[in-house]
N, C-alpha and C positions, 0 to 999 in steps of 0.2 A: 409533450415533451422528445427532445430527437435524442437518439439515444444508439450506438453506433455498437459492436465488438470487438473489443480488444485481441488483432489480426494476431498476438502473437499464441492468445490461448485455443486458440479454431486447431490444432492437431488436438488440446486437450477433450474440447468439448464434443469431436470427433469420437475421439476414441472413447468415450460416454455415455454417447449417443448409439454408437455399435456394439456396446454391451448391454446397455439397456434393451438395445432391438431383440440384443440372443436370449438376454431372461423372462422376453416377453412371449417370443414365438416357446421357447421351453415351458413358459409355465402355459399355453394356449394347447400346446402338445402333450405332455405328460399328464394336465391336471382338467379331470372332468369334470367339478364340481361347477360350476357358473358361479356359488357364492365368494368361492375359493380366488378363483383365476381370472376373473375381472379388480376384483380388488388391489391383487397385484398389479396388474398389467396397468390400471391407473397411480397407480402411486407411482410406478415406473415413465410414465410418462412424465405428474410433475414433476419428478426427481428430473426429464432430459430438459422439461424447459425451464428451471432454476439453475441448473448448471450452466444455459445455454445465457440467461439472464444473471446470475453471478460475476459472468465480465465485460460485461455493461463497465462503456465510456458515457455516460452522459453528461451532454456541454453545459458548460457555468459559466456564467458571467463575470470577469476578470475586476476587480473593486481598481482602481483609478491611484498610483501613490505609487514610484521610482521606487521607495523607502521602506517597504511594506512587505511583510513576509509570508505566505497564505499556504494550506494548514498543504502538505506533501497527501496526504490522503480523508480520507473521512471514517471516523472511532471517536473513540471518548481518550479523554486527556487523561492521563493515570497517574504524568509527571509533571512537576513542574518543580526546579528545580537547579541549587547553582553545584555544577559539576565538572569533573576538571574531565576533556577530556585529549585524551593520551597519544592518540592516532596519528594525527595531522595536523591540529594545530599548536600540542602542548601547552594549552592555558585550561585557565577558567571561563567558565560559558556561563551560560544557562539554558536548561535540556530540559526541553518540551516533549513530551513521550505521548506517542497516541495511537491506542490500541484495533484493531479493527476484526468483528467477530466474522461470522458467517456473511452476512446482511449487509453489509457493507461493500463499498464498493471496492474492488481491489487494486484498479491502478493508479498510476501515483504521475503525481505534477511537482511540473520544478516550482519551488519556493522561494524565487526571488529569479531575474533576470541579471546574466551575471554570465561568464566564463567558467567551463568547468576547468579548476585548478587541479584537483583531486582524484580520484579513483581505484578503491582496490577494491576484488572478490575475497572471502575469507570465510571456503568450506567450515562446518560444523557441528551443533548437535541440533536436536531440535523437541527442546525444551517451552515447555508452555507460554507464547512470547512474552505476557504479563510482567511477570515475574524479572525483577531487574536484573538478575545475573545471563539471562535470555541473551543480554545488548551485546555482553563479550562474547560468550559461549555457545549459542545457537549459530547456523548457519550466515553472513546478509555480506550486505552490499554496501563499502564506505565511501562518499562522494561529493564533495565542494565547490562552491559555489563562491567567484568573487567578484562585486561591483564595487563602483563610486561609493557606498553607505557601509560597505566590510564582504566578509564574507559567512557565510552558511554552511556550518557540514549538518549530514545527514546520517542515516542509514536505514536502508531498507531491511528487516529481518524476519526470518522464517523463524514458524512456532510449527507444534508441533504435528501439525498437518501438511501446513505448507512445505513444498518440496521442489522449490524452483523460485529463486530471483532471476528477473528478466529488470536488468538497468542499462538503458543508450544513453553512460555516463564518457565521454570522451573526453580525455585534455585540453584544450584548447578549446575544444568548441564555444561558442556561443548558444545558448540556451536563457528564451523565454519564457515569464513567470509563465504558466499558465496550462504552457504543454504539456502534453505525456512526457514525464519519463524511467515510464516502465508498469511493470506488475508484479504482486506476486500471491502467488498461488496456494489460496484454503488463508485461513485466520493468523496473522499473522502486526506487526508493532514496525513503527517511525520514529524514529529519536532522532530529534530538531538538536544542535547544539547552536546558541544565538549567543551575541557579542550581550558582555554583562552591562551595560546601560543601555541594553536594546530595552525599548517598552513594551512590558507581555502583556497580549491583551487577552489570555485564557488562563482558568483554572482548572487544577483538580476535576473532574464530573465531568465537565461542560464535551456536548456534545458537537464537533466541526466537520463539518464541508472540506472535503479537497477543491481547490479553488478560488473559493470564493469566501471563507471563512480567517481571517486575519487572525492571525497565532502573533505579533507584531511587528514594529514599526521601527527597525535601525535608525540610527542618528552620530552622525556624525563626527 
């Protein structure tokens, strides 16, 4: 499997490696018992590998179909319901929310091919990302894409441990479904807002994969 590492996470990875290397040195220098120092050193090395793997960008197969909406992220579907989108679309939509845990891919990908019609960053709190109110209160970045089939609005929402959201949205840019649109550092959530007439393909509890899982089909 061909896997890359997110370029915006190099600094986070380097910092984690430096801290772990320092802790390993301190362990070897100050703890004389091998029965204690070796397990600690091994645990730190495992963490170094995990933090690198955490920011992986696996290559995925993009399903064909101009009207398809694919998942922005890996994770578990926690909400599928009608909701009023009050930031940009200003209308009722179908909200589909996907929660990412520590073991999911945290790089995010454009859900449709289209032009970026809206982007805004919102500072905020760091509540648990699976809580409904986190959508409005937590730090998040909002984006909207428009094409001939309609508009898809989505939020990258920070969680309790997510302290940085990277988003590549630039209003006016044309983006392609399946290409990376950013990354959220650690546990977090994506909210998708789809037209009411969209044919939703997922339900609460489903596990989805970024790029490959079809969330909905748009109807003209």
